[in-house]
C-alpha positions, 0 to 999 in steps of 0.5 A, a space after each residue: 500500499 502506496 504511502 500517500 494512503 489518506 485517512 477518511 474524515 470519521 464524522 460522528 453525528 447526532 442522528 437526530 432524523 433517526 431519533 425522530 422516525 426510529 427512535 420514538 417509534 422504538 421506544 414507544 415499541 419496546 421503553 416500558 413508558 420510560 421517556 426518552 432522554 433530551 437532545 442536550 443529553 444524547 448530543 453530550 454522548 455524542 461528544 464524549 465520544 466524539 473526544 475519546 475517538 480523537 484519541 485514537 483517530 490517527 492511530 486505529 485508520 492507519 492501522 485498519 488500512 496498513 493491515 488490511 492493504 486495503 484502501 477507504 473508497 469513501 473520502 468521509 464517512 459519517 458516523 449516526 448515534 441514535 438510541 434504541 439501534 445496534 450497531 452497523 456499517 453501512 449506513 453506520 450507525 451506533 446506539 448510546 449505552 456504550 461508555 466511551 473507551 468501550 464505543 472506540 471499539 465497537 467503531 472500530 469494529 465498524 470501520 473494519 467492516 467498512 473497509 472489508 465491503 466498501 474500498 479501491 480494490 474491488 467494486 462496492 457491491 462486490 458480493 462477499 460472502 460467498 467469497 469468505 465462506 470460500 476461505 472460512 468454510 462454507 459451514 459457518 453461518 452468514 453472522 459468524 463467517 464476516 466477523 472470521 476476518 474483521 476479529 482476526 483484523 482487529 485483533 492486529 489492531 489491538 495488540 500491534 497498533 495500540 498495543 493494549 490486550 487489555 482490550 482483546 480481552 475485553 472484546 472476546 469475553 467482556 460483552 456479558 449478556 451481548 456477546 453473541 454466539 456467532 462472534 465466540 464462533 469466530 474469536 475461537 476460529 481466529 485463535 486456532 487459525 491465527 489472525 495473520 495466516 487469516 488476515 494473509 489469506 485474505 489479501 490474498 483473495 481480494 487481489 485474485 478478485 481484483 486481477 478476475 474482474 480486471 482480466 473481465 474488462 
């Protein structure tokens, strides 16, 4: 990867339209009569996330691109914060339940998903599921197989980029009831195969996909 690669701007913002059009109806369904917090309170949460991200932004974005050998396609990545949402990568939306320190790990996880699916090496609409099943095993369900490469890359971020093994331990074991069985299965695979081996397979796969697509032009 070229040394001139630039990091995208990550804009963490309050998703007020999501709040109006989705969070409020969801809260009516599941909030058990407890009202949503005020806009000011959510803006304070967003501010705390922005400040925490600034401490890690350059290291993590550099690390993600260096480890994967991929470049983000987008120059700007918007991250919307809104209650009653789980985290997902496209569009990137994250809820309000995490403390700022843990939010960094959640955001990094979603950015890894984003660079794997939207980069300059392959088309943004390339169907990667079949490729991941070929690389990591067709016996895995969707959530497990897509998280094998994400976890492998994230492990390298935790250990080599941030040098914070406690974050890795928390990611594997510290989510309590929020943990998903598929996530645990993906971590088990990474532990068995090794993050470096998985990432090397991944890099070769992306290079081969790009080469084959170029031949078809």
